[in-house]
C-alpha positions in Angstrom: 3.1 73.6 35.4 1.0 71.0 33.5 4.1 69.4 31.5 5.1 69.2 34.5 2.3 67.1 35.8 1.6 65.0 33.4 4.8 63.8 34.1 4.3 62.7 37.3 4.5 59.3 38.3 1.1 59.6 39.8 -1.2 61.4 36.8 -2.4 58.1 35.0 -2.7 56.2 38.5 -4.4 59.3 40.1 -6.5 59.2 36.8 -7.6 55.7 37.0 -8.6 55.8 40.7 -10.6 58.8 39.8 -12.7 56.7 36.8 -13.3 54.0 39.0 -14.4 56.1 41.8 -17.2 58.0 39.0 -17.5 55.2 37.0 -17.7 52.2 39.6 -14.7 49.7 38.7 -14.4 50.4 35.3 -10.5 50.8 34.9 -10.1 48.1 37.5 -12.7 45.8 35.3 -11.1 46.6 32.1 -7.6 46.1 32.8 -8.7 42.6 34.4 -10.9 41.5 31.6 -8.0 42.7 29.0 -5.0 41.8 30.4 -2.7 41.2 27.7 -2.9 45.1 26.6 0.0 47.2 26.7 0.4 50.1 29.0 -0.1 52.8 26.4 -3.4 50.9 25.6 -4.4 51.4 28.8 -3.7 54.6 29.0 -5.5 55.6 25.4 -9.1 53.2 27.6 -8.9 55.5 30.3 -8.3 59.1 28.7 -11.1 57.8 26.4 -13.5 56.9 28.9 -12.6 60.0 30.9 -14.4 62.2 28.0 -10.9 63.5 26.6 -11.2 65.1 23.1 -8.2 63.5 20.2 -6.1 66.3 20.3 -6.2 66.7 24.3 -4.9 62.3 24.3 -2.4 63.4 21.6 -1.2 66.2 24.0 -1.3 64.2 27.3 0.6 61.1 25.6 2.6 63.1 23.3 1.7 61.1 20.1 0.7 62.6 17.2 -3.4 62.7 16.6 -2.9 60.5 13.5 -1.1 57.6 15.8 -3.9 58.3 18.4 -7.1 57.5 15.6 -4.8 54.6 14.5 -4.2 53.1 18.0 -7.9 53.6 19.5 -9.4 51.5 16.0 -6.5 49.0 16.8 -8.0 49.0 20.5 -11.3 49.2 19.5 -10.9 45.5 17.4 -9.0 44.1 20.3 -12.1 44.7 22.4 -14.5 43.3 19.8 -12.6 40.4 18.9 -12.4 39.8 22.2 -15.4 37.4 24.2 -15.3 39.2 27.5 -18.4 40.2 29.1 -17.7 43.8 29.3 -17.3 44.3 25.0 -20.3 46.3 24.8 -19.5 48.6 27.6 -16.1 48.7 26.8 -16.3 50.2 23.2 -19.2 52.4 24.0 -16.4 54.3 26.3 -14.4 54.4 23.0 -17.2 56.3 20.5 
């Protein structure tokens, strides 16, 4: 049942809507300030911002844990190197 929900085309957009509702406009702002990221980078930020653990993110993204750690480090670097207004806020969600 869980795998069926994860593969649903509405799964990640629904999570984004919930995050934007619970943390007003966070995901919308992240997408606007970091427009050149890949879809998997947006998903990684989303799942981190929601508070999922690395093992859970690994399951949801169907990737090995080590790869999730590596991608998170790379995403943090991209955000740190940017000169965007929300940089510190976004980095807080990738702790």
